DSSP file (Angstrom, degrees, kcal/mol; ACC not computed):
  #  RESIDUE AA STRUCTURE BP1 BP2  ACC     N-H-->O    O-->H-N    N-H-->O    O-->H-N    TCO  KAPPA ALPHA  PHI   PSI    X-CA   Y-CA   Z-CA
    1    1 A M              0   0    0      0, 0.0    11,-2.2     0, 0.0     2,-0.4   0.000 360.0 360.0 360.0 108.1   -9.9    7.6  -18.4
    2    2 A E  E     -A   11   0A   0      9,-0.2     2,-0.4     7,-0.0     9,-0.2  -0.881 360.0-161.5-116.2 146.0   -9.0   10.5  -16.1
    3    3 A K  E     -A   10   0A   0      7,-3.2     7,-2.9    -2,-0.4     2,-0.6  -0.962  16.5-134.9-120.7 142.2  -11.0   12.0  -13.2
    4    4 A K  E     -A    9   0A   0     -2,-0.4     2,-0.5     5,-0.2     5,-0.2  -0.886  23.2-179.9 -98.1 121.9  -10.3   15.4  -11.8
    5    5 A E  E >  S-A    8   0A   0      3,-2.6     3,-1.7    -2,-0.6    -2,-0.0  -0.964  72.6 -27.4-123.0 110.8  -10.3   15.5   -7.9
    6    6 A E  T 3  S-     0   0    0     -2,-0.5    -1,-0.1     1,-0.3     3,-0.1   0.900 126.6 -47.2  46.7  50.4   -9.7   18.9   -6.4
    7    7 A G  T 3  S+     0   0    0      1,-0.2     2,-0.5     0, 0.0    -1,-0.3   0.473 116.4 112.0  80.2   1.2   -7.7   20.1   -9.4
    8    8 A V  E <   -A    5   0A   0     -3,-1.7    -3,-2.6     2,-0.0     2,-0.3  -0.929  65.0-131.1-114.7 130.0   -5.6   17.0   -9.6
    9    9 A A  E     -A    4   0A   0     -2,-0.5     2,-0.4    -5,-0.2    -5,-0.2  -0.615  30.6-178.8 -75.6 131.3   -5.9   14.6  -12.6
   10   10 A K  E     -A    3   0A   0     -7,-2.9    -7,-3.2    -2,-0.3     2,-0.3  -0.988  27.5-118.9-133.9 143.2   -6.1   11.0  -11.4
   11   11 A M  E     -A    2   0A   0     -2,-0.4     2,-0.3    -9,-0.2    -9,-0.2  -0.602  33.5-113.1 -79.0 137.3   -6.4    7.8  -13.4
   12   12 A A        -     0   0    0    -11,-2.2     2,-0.4    -2,-0.3    -1,-0.1  -0.533  34.8-126.7 -69.1 133.6   -9.6    5.8  -12.8
   13   13 A M        -     0   0    0     -2,-0.3     2,-0.4    -3,-0.0    -1,-0.1  -0.693  19.6-156.2 -85.2 130.7   -8.6    2.5  -11.1
   14   14 A E        -     0   0    0     -2,-0.4     2,-0.3     2,-0.0     0, 0.0  -0.874  12.3-162.5-103.0 145.0   -9.7   -0.7  -12.8
   15   15 A Y        -     0   0    0     -2,-0.4     2,-0.3     2,-0.0     0, 0.0  -0.838  12.3-166.4-124.2 156.9  -10.0   -3.8  -10.7
   16   16 A F        -     0   0    0     -2,-0.3     2,-0.4     2,-0.0    -2,-0.0  -0.962  23.6-121.4-137.7 158.6  -10.3   -7.5  -11.2
   17   17 A Q        -     0   0    0     -2,-0.3     2,-0.4     2,-0.0    -2,-0.0  -0.782  19.2-166.5-105.5 142.0  -11.3  -10.2   -8.8
   18   18 A V        -     0   0    0     -2,-0.4     2,-0.6     2,-0.0    -2,-0.0  -0.994  10.6-147.6-125.9 133.0   -9.2  -13.2   -7.8
   19   19 A N        -     0   0    0     -2,-0.4    -2,-0.0     0, 0.0     0, 0.0  -0.892  19.4-177.5-102.6 123.8  -10.6  -16.2   -5.8
   20   20 A L        -     0   0    0     -2,-0.6     2,-0.1     2,-0.0     5,-0.0  -0.889  31.9-105.7-116.2 147.5   -8.2  -17.9   -3.5
   21   21 A P    >   -     0   0    0      0, 0.0     3,-2.3     0, 0.0     4,-0.3  -0.440  32.7-114.3 -68.3 148.6   -8.7  -21.0   -1.4
   22   22 A K  G >  S+     0   0    0      1,-0.3     3,-1.3     2,-0.2    -2,-0.0   0.663 108.6  80.2 -57.8 -18.8   -9.2  -20.3    2.3
   23   23 A S  G 3  S+     0   0    0      1,-0.3     4,-0.3     2,-0.2    -1,-0.3   0.689  86.2  59.7 -66.6 -15.5   -6.0  -22.1    3.0
   24   24 A F  G X> S+     0   0    0     -3,-2.3     4,-2.4     1,-0.2     3,-0.8   0.757  84.9  84.0 -78.6 -22.6   -4.2  -18.9    2.0
   25   25 A L  H <> S+     0   0    0     -3,-1.3     4,-2.9    -4,-0.3     5,-0.2   0.859  84.2  51.8 -54.3 -47.3   -5.9  -16.9    4.8
   26   26 A P  H 3> S+     0   0    0      0, 0.0     4,-0.6     0, 0.0    -1,-0.3   0.878 114.5  44.6 -63.4 -30.6   -3.6  -17.8    7.7
   27   27 A F  H X> S+     0   0    0     -3,-0.8     3,-0.8    -4,-0.3     4,-0.6   0.911 112.6  50.0 -74.6 -42.2   -0.6  -16.7    5.6
   28   28 A I  H >< S+     0   0    0     -4,-2.4     3,-1.3     1,-0.2    -1,-0.2   0.883 105.0  58.6 -61.5 -39.3   -2.3  -13.5    4.4
   29   29 A N  H 3< S+     0   0    0     -4,-2.9    -1,-0.2     1,-0.3    -2,-0.2   0.727  99.7  58.5 -66.0 -20.7   -3.2  -12.6    8.0
   30   30 A H  H << S+     0   0    0     -3,-0.8    -1,-0.3    -4,-0.6    -2,-0.2   0.646  89.6  92.5 -78.9 -18.3    0.5  -12.7    8.9
   31   31 A A  S << S-     0   0    0     -3,-1.3     2,-0.2    -4,-0.6     8,-0.1  -0.376  86.0-106.6 -74.1 154.4    1.3  -10.0    6.3
   32   32 A S        +     0   0    0      7,-0.1     2,-0.2     6,-0.1    10,-0.1  -0.545  69.7  92.2 -80.0 152.3    1.2   -6.4    7.3
   33   33 A G  S    S-     0   0    0     -2,-0.2     6,-0.1     1,-0.1     3,-0.0  -0.552  73.5-105.8 139.3 156.5   -1.6   -4.2    6.2
   34   34 A E  S    S+     0   0    0     -2,-0.2     2,-0.3     2,-0.0    -1,-0.1   0.826  97.2  23.0 -79.6 -33.6   -5.0   -3.1    7.3
   35   35 A S  S  > S-     0   0    0      1,-0.1     4,-2.0    -3,-0.1     5,-0.1  -0.762  81.5-107.9-129.0 171.8   -7.2   -5.2    5.1
   36   36 A I  H  > S+     0   0    0     -2,-0.3     4,-2.5     2,-0.2     5,-0.2   0.904 121.1  53.8 -67.5 -39.6   -6.9   -8.4    3.2
   37   37 A D  H  > S+     0   0    0      1,-0.2     4,-2.7     2,-0.2    -1,-0.2   0.923 110.0  46.8 -59.7 -45.2   -6.8   -6.4    0.0
   38   38 A A  H  > S+     0   0    0      2,-0.2     4,-2.1     1,-0.2    -1,-0.2   0.863 112.1  50.8 -63.5 -38.1   -3.9   -4.3    1.3
   39   39 A K  H  X S+     0   0    0     -4,-2.0     4,-2.5     2,-0.2    -2,-0.2   0.899 111.9  46.7 -64.8 -42.6   -2.1   -7.4    2.5
   40   40 A V  H  X S+     0   0    0     -4,-2.5     4,-2.7     2,-0.2     5,-0.2   0.920 111.8  50.4 -69.5 -43.5   -2.4   -9.1   -0.9
   41   41 A K  H  X S+     0   0    0     -4,-2.7     4,-2.7    -5,-0.2    -1,-0.2   0.923 111.5  49.0 -58.0 -43.4   -1.3   -6.0   -2.8
   42   42 A Q  H  X S+     0   0    0     -4,-2.1     4,-2.3     2,-0.2    -2,-0.2   0.916 112.5  47.6 -64.0 -43.8    1.7   -5.7   -0.6
   43   43 A S  H  X S+     0   0    0     -4,-2.5     4,-2.5     2,-0.2    -2,-0.2   0.901 113.0  48.0 -64.8 -40.2    2.7   -9.3   -1.0
   44   44 A L  H  X S+     0   0    0     -4,-2.7     4,-2.7     2,-0.2     5,-0.2   0.930 111.1  50.8 -64.0 -43.9    2.3   -9.2   -4.7
   45   45 A A  H  X S+     0   0    0     -4,-2.7     4,-2.0    -5,-0.2    -2,-0.2   0.904 110.6  49.4 -60.0 -42.1    4.3   -6.0   -4.9
   46   46 A I  H  X S+     0   0    0     -4,-2.3     4,-3.0     2,-0.2     5,-0.2   0.955 112.0  48.5 -59.5 -51.1    7.1   -7.6   -2.9
   47   47 A G  H  X S+     0   0    0     -4,-2.5     4,-2.1     1,-0.2    -2,-0.2   0.898 110.8  49.3 -58.7 -41.4    7.1  -10.7   -5.1
   48   48 A M  H  <>S+     0   0    0     -4,-2.7     5,-2.9     2,-0.2     6,-1.0   0.866 113.2  48.8 -67.9 -36.2    7.2   -8.6   -8.3
   49   49 A F  H ><5S+     0   0    0     -4,-2.0     3,-1.8    -5,-0.2    -2,-0.2   0.946 110.8  48.5 -66.4 -48.7   10.1   -6.6   -6.9
   50   50 A I  H 3<5S+     0   0    0     -4,-3.0    -2,-0.2     1,-0.3    -1,-0.2   0.886 111.1  50.4 -59.3 -39.8   12.0   -9.7   -5.8
   51   51 A E  T 3<5S-     0   0    0     -4,-2.1    -1,-0.3    -5,-0.2    -2,-0.2   0.430 113.8-120.7 -79.2   0.7   11.5  -11.2   -9.3
   52   52 A K  T < 5S+     0   0    0     -3,-1.8    -3,-0.2     2,-0.2    -2,-0.1   0.811  77.1 127.6  61.2  31.1   12.7   -7.9  -10.9
   53   53 A Q  S   <S+     0   0    0     -5,-2.9     2,-0.3     1,-0.2    -4,-0.2   0.725  75.5  21.3 -83.6 -24.2    9.5   -7.5  -12.7
   54   54 A V  S    S-     0   0    0     -6,-1.0    -2,-0.2    -9,-0.1    -1,-0.2  -0.946  85.2-107.4-140.0 156.7    9.1   -4.0  -11.3
   55   55 A T     >  -     0   0    0     -2,-0.3     4,-2.5     1,-0.1     5,-0.2  -0.289  38.2-103.4 -76.1 170.4   11.3   -1.3   -9.9
   56   56 A L  H  > S+     0   0    0      2,-0.2     4,-2.1     1,-0.2     5,-0.2   0.893 122.9  50.1 -59.2 -42.7   11.4   -0.4   -6.2
   57   57 A A  H  > S+     0   0    0      1,-0.2     4,-2.1     2,-0.2    -1,-0.2   0.923 112.3  46.6 -64.6 -43.7    9.4    2.7   -6.9
   58   58 A R  H  > S+     0   0    0      2,-0.2     4,-2.7     1,-0.2    -2,-0.2   0.889 109.9  53.3 -64.9 -40.4    6.8    0.9   -8.9
   59   59 A A  H  X S+     0   0    0     -4,-2.5     4,-1.6     2,-0.2    -1,-0.2   0.887 109.3  49.3 -62.0 -41.2    6.5   -1.9   -6.3
   60   60 A A  H  <>S+     0   0    0     -4,-2.1     5,-2.7     2,-0.2    -2,-0.2   0.908 111.5  49.8 -61.5 -43.7    5.9    0.8   -3.6
   61   61 A E  H ><5S+     0   0    0     -4,-2.1     3,-1.5     1,-0.2    -2,-0.2   0.910 109.7  50.0 -60.8 -47.2    3.3    2.4   -5.8
   62   62 A L  H 3<5S+     0   0    0     -4,-2.7    -1,-0.2     1,-0.3    -2,-0.2   0.820 109.8  51.5 -63.5 -30.6    1.6   -1.0   -6.4
   63   63 A A  T 3<5S-     0   0    0     -4,-1.6    -1,-0.3    -5,-0.2    -2,-0.2   0.404 112.9-120.5 -85.0   1.2    1.5   -1.6   -2.6
   64   64 A D  T < 5S+     0   0    0     -3,-1.5     2,-0.3     1,-0.2    -3,-0.2   0.918  72.9 128.3  55.4  46.9   -0.1    1.8   -2.1
   65   65 A S      < -     0   0    0     -5,-2.7    -1,-0.2    -6,-0.1    -2,-0.1  -0.901  65.7-108.9-128.9 153.4    3.0    2.7    0.1
   66   66 A S     >  -     0   0    0     -2,-0.3     4,-2.5     1,-0.1     5,-0.2  -0.451  37.5-112.6 -73.4 159.5    5.5    5.5    0.2
   67   67 A L  H  > S+     0   0    0      1,-0.2     4,-2.3     2,-0.2     5,-0.2   0.913 117.8  50.8 -63.2 -41.4    8.9    4.5   -1.0
   68   68 A V  H  > S+     0   0    0      2,-0.2     4,-2.2     1,-0.2    -1,-0.2   0.921 112.3  46.2 -58.2 -47.5   10.3    4.9    2.5
   69   69 A D  H  > S+     0   0    0      2,-0.2     4,-2.1     1,-0.2    -1,-0.2   0.870 112.3  50.7 -64.9 -37.0    7.6    2.7    4.1
   70   70 A F  H  X S+     0   0    0     -4,-2.5     4,-2.4     2,-0.2    -2,-0.2   0.883 110.4  48.8 -70.8 -36.7    8.1    0.1    1.4
   71   71 A I  H  X S+     0   0    0     -4,-2.3     4,-2.6     2,-0.2    -2,-0.2   0.910 111.6  51.1 -65.8 -42.3   11.9    0.1    1.9
   72   72 A D  H  X S+     0   0    0     -4,-2.2     4,-2.2     2,-0.2    -2,-0.2   0.898 108.5  51.2 -61.4 -42.3   11.2   -0.3    5.7
   73   73 A L  H  X S+     0   0    0     -4,-2.1     4,-1.1     2,-0.2    -2,-0.2   0.929 110.8  48.5 -60.1 -48.8    8.8   -3.2    4.9
   74   74 A L  H ><>S+     0   0    0     -4,-2.4     5,-2.8     1,-0.2     3,-0.7   0.923 111.1  49.9 -58.9 -45.6   11.5   -4.9    2.8
   75   75 A Q  H ><5S+     0   0    0     -4,-2.6     3,-1.5     1,-0.2    -1,-0.2   0.878 105.1  57.5 -64.4 -36.4   14.1   -4.4    5.5
   76   76 A S  H 3<5S+     0   0    0     -4,-2.2    -1,-0.2     1,-0.3    -2,-0.2   0.761 110.7  44.6 -62.6 -25.5   11.7   -5.8    8.2
   77   77 A K  T <<5S-     0   0    0     -4,-1.1    -1,-0.3    -3,-0.7    -2,-0.2   0.262 117.0-114.6-101.6  10.0   11.5   -9.0    6.0
   78   78 A N  T < 5 +     0   0    0     -3,-1.5    -3,-0.2     1,-0.2    -2,-0.1   0.857  66.2 148.4  58.6  38.4   15.3   -9.1    5.4
   79   79 A I      < -     0   0    0     -5,-2.8    -1,-0.2    -6,-0.1     2,-0.2  -0.914  50.0-124.4-102.8 121.2   14.8   -8.5    1.7
   80   80 A P        -     0   0    0      0, 0.0     3,-0.1     0, 0.0    -5,-0.0  -0.441  28.1-179.1 -64.3 133.1   17.6   -6.5    0.1
   81   81 A W        +     0   0    0     -2,-0.2     2,-0.6     1,-0.1   -25,-0.1   0.612  62.3  66.4-108.3 -17.6   16.2   -3.5   -1.6
   82   82 A L  S    S-     0   0    0      2,-0.0     2,-0.6   -26,-0.0    -1,-0.1  -0.924  75.3-140.9-111.1 124.2   19.4   -2.0   -3.0
   83   83 A E        -     0   0    0     -2,-0.6     2,-0.7    -3,-0.1    -2,-0.0  -0.716  13.8-169.4 -89.1 124.2   21.2   -3.9   -5.7
   84   84 A Y        -     0   0    0     -2,-0.6     2,-0.0     4,-0.0    -2,-0.0  -0.919  16.0-164.6-113.9 103.2   24.9   -3.8   -5.4
   85   85 A T     >  -     0   0    0     -2,-0.7     4,-2.0     1,-0.1     5,-0.1  -0.236  35.2-105.4 -86.3 172.2   26.4   -5.3   -8.6
   86   86 A Q  H  > S+     0   0    0      1,-0.2     4,-2.3     2,-0.2     5,-0.2   0.848 123.5  57.2 -64.3 -34.5   29.9   -6.5   -9.5
   87   87 A E  H  > S+     0   0    0      2,-0.2     4,-2.3     1,-0.2    -1,-0.2   0.896 105.1  50.6 -64.8 -39.7   30.3   -3.3  -11.5
   88   88 A H  H  > S+     0   0    0      2,-0.2     4,-2.8     1,-0.2    -2,-0.2   0.948 110.3  50.2 -58.3 -49.9   29.5   -1.3   -8.3
   89   89 A L  H  X S+     0   0    0     -4,-2.0     4,-2.6     1,-0.2    -2,-0.2   0.892 110.6  48.1 -58.1 -43.9   32.1   -3.3   -6.4
   90   90 A E  H  X S+     0   0    0     -4,-2.3     4,-2.3     2,-0.2    -1,-0.2   0.883 111.1  51.4 -65.5 -40.6   34.8   -2.7   -9.0
   91   91 A D  H  X S+     0   0    0     -4,-2.3     4,-2.4     2,-0.2    -2,-0.2   0.935 112.0  47.0 -61.3 -47.0   34.0    1.0   -9.1
   92   92 A D  H  X S+     0   0    0     -4,-2.8     4,-2.6     2,-0.2     5,-0.2   0.928 110.7  51.3 -59.2 -45.1   34.3    1.2   -5.3
   93   93 A H  H  X S+     0   0    0     -4,-2.6     4,-2.4     1,-0.2    -2,-0.2   0.935 110.9  48.5 -61.1 -45.1   37.6   -0.8   -5.4
   94   94 A R  H  X S+     0   0    0     -4,-2.3     4,-2.4     1,-0.2    -1,-0.2   0.901 112.2  49.6 -59.7 -44.7   39.1    1.6   -8.0
   95   95 A A  H  X S+     0   0    0     -4,-2.4     4,-2.2     2,-0.2    -1,-0.2   0.901 110.3  49.4 -65.3 -40.7   38.0    4.7   -5.9
   96   96 A I  H  X S+     0   0    0     -4,-2.6     4,-2.7     2,-0.2     5,-0.2   0.916 110.8  51.0 -65.9 -41.6   39.5    3.2   -2.7
   97   97 A Q  H  X S+     0   0    0     -4,-2.4     4,-2.6    -5,-0.2    -2,-0.2   0.917 109.3  50.4 -62.5 -42.2   42.8    2.5   -4.6
   98   98 A E  H  X S+     0   0    0     -4,-2.4     4,-2.7     2,-0.2    -2,-0.2   0.928 111.8  47.9 -57.9 -46.3   42.8    6.1   -5.9
   99   99 A I  H  X S+     0   0    0     -4,-2.2     4,-1.8     1,-0.2    -2,-0.2   0.913 112.8  48.0 -61.4 -44.9   42.3    7.5   -2.4
  100  100 A L  H  X S+     0   0    0     -4,-2.7     4,-2.0     1,-0.2    -1,-0.2   0.904 111.9  50.3 -63.6 -41.4   45.1    5.3   -1.0
  101  101 A S  H  X S+     0   0    0     -4,-2.6     4,-1.7     1,-0.2    -2,-0.2   0.921 110.2  49.0 -64.6 -44.6   47.4    6.3   -3.8
  102  102 A S  H  X S+     0   0    0     -4,-2.7     4,-0.9     1,-0.2    -1,-0.2   0.817 109.4  52.8 -66.7 -28.6   46.8   10.0   -3.2
  103  103 A D  H  X S+     0   0    0     -4,-1.8     4,-0.7     2,-0.2     3,-0.3   0.875 107.2  52.4 -67.4 -38.5   47.4    9.5    0.5
  104  104 A D  H >< S+     0   0    0     -4,-2.0     3,-0.6     1,-0.2    -2,-0.2   0.869 106.8  53.3 -66.9 -33.5   50.7    7.8   -0.2
  105  105 A E  H 3< S+     0   0    0     -4,-1.7    -1,-0.2     1,-0.2    -2,-0.2   0.780 104.3  56.2 -69.1 -27.1   51.7   10.8   -2.4
  106  106 A M  H 3<        0   0    0     -4,-0.9    -1,-0.2    -3,-0.3    -2,-0.2   0.637 360.0 360.0 -82.1 -14.1   51.0   13.3    0.4
  107  107 A I    <<        0   0    0     -4,-0.7    -1,-0.2    -3,-0.6    -2,-0.2   0.455 360.0 360.0 -84.7 360.0   53.4   11.5    2.8
């Protein structure tokens, strides 16, 4: 189902409703966002990203946020957004050893 808006094709957004107890409200109010809907979307997107259910880009999209703003949000909550694996560490270690070896040869 696509709609054309000013020459740009957009997917029609489908919604569903969730009922939460009012005891959630104080926690939701502490989240960033302009409305309760925005705050809940942002919180869900963060949770799905943390659980590795979605990519960083998809989480930003679900939160109706730019990638840069979503990264800033994660950083403000001390949530790591860049995954640095053991393989990355080993690659970096090899690169450092190569640089050090080439420096020794130049001396």
